[in-house]
C-alpha positions, 0 to 999 in steps of 0.5 A: 489848619486855619482856614483863613490863614494867608501866611506866605501869600502876597495880596495886591489890592487896588483902591487899597487906601480908603473904604473897602480896599483899606479894610481888606488890606488890614484884614489880609495883613492880619491873616498873615499876607504880605500886602501891596496897597495901591491907589492913585497917590503915593502918599496915601499908599505910604500912609496905609502901608505904614499903618499896616506895618505898625501892627507888625505886618508886611506891606508896601504902597505902590501908586496906580491909576487904574485908567492907565495901562502903563500904571497897571504894568508898573503895579504888577512889576513893582509888586513882584520886585517887592515880594516875588509873586502875587497870590491874591488880586483884589480888583476893588478900585472903580470910577463913577464919573456920571450919575443920571439917566443912561441916555444922557451920558456923554461919550467921555464919561461912558468910555472912562467908566468902561475903561477903568471898571471893565477893560482894565480889570481884565487887563490887570487880571491878564497881567497877574494870572500867568504867574498864578498859573505857573504855581497852579495857585491863585485867587482873584476877587473882583468887587462888583456891586448889587447895582449889577443885578437891577435897573437904576434911575441914576447909576445905569452906566456904572451898573453896566460895568459892574454886571460886566465884571461878573461875567469877567469872573465867570469866564476867567474861572472857567478858563483858568480853573484847571490851574487852580485859579479861583475868580469870584465877584462880590456884590456889595450893597450900599456901603459907607465909603467916600465913593458912595457918599452922595448916596448915603450922606443925604438924609432923604436918600439914606432913609429911602435906602435904609428902608430896603435893608432887612438888617436895618443898617447900611454896610461898613467897609469891614463887612465887605473886607470879611467876605473878601478875606473869605474868598481869598482864603483856603476856606473858599477853596471850592468856590469859583465863578460866583457873584456873591451879594454882601448887602444886608439882605437888600437884594432879597428885599428889593432894596439897595441903590436907587 
């Protein structure tokens, strides 16, 4: 048995048209999964799905704003209409509308961050888990961050939500393990994505961050995609409730986000 074979599986990936999500969509499709690519804009979803299908794989693009409960429901409903089931859920999409001292964040930005990154992660899991439980088979990967493990001068609110995601994974893993549903978190370090552009494109911040990475480089989306594929695959069939850093060694060296 190929431990990374996802043939016959259906994977739904939020934030699936850029960065980590796009790389994960391609990785899962290449491993045999039928892939639902989701992000806010239909044209971006269609473009990514078209690129995956051009490689000979099955994919569909379904737009979803993760801040909207109605959109989450539509995402699940349309995914089921397209492929009949959901075996793998990757909660990758997130928002970070504010950078700065934690006590200076206004209620609107704080609520937006909590709604999208915490409340609606749980809501989406709640929409998908019942079907997994019926089949007694499912894997959920929540993309958190190493920001969840430390204090920050500028990412405090975001870090709070990412720490909460780790606890969501732990709790759901305990509650649903008997139904053979595995729920895990990945904690990426600083990855070269559009969302983190402000943290790595500035030369001074880049050099400061790079000094804390023992492997001597920042992450690429494919670095995280491989770990997502692992956790979704039979290779990780006895791993659940874990928070796994994928960070070039930053957490053990004290580096990472600032």
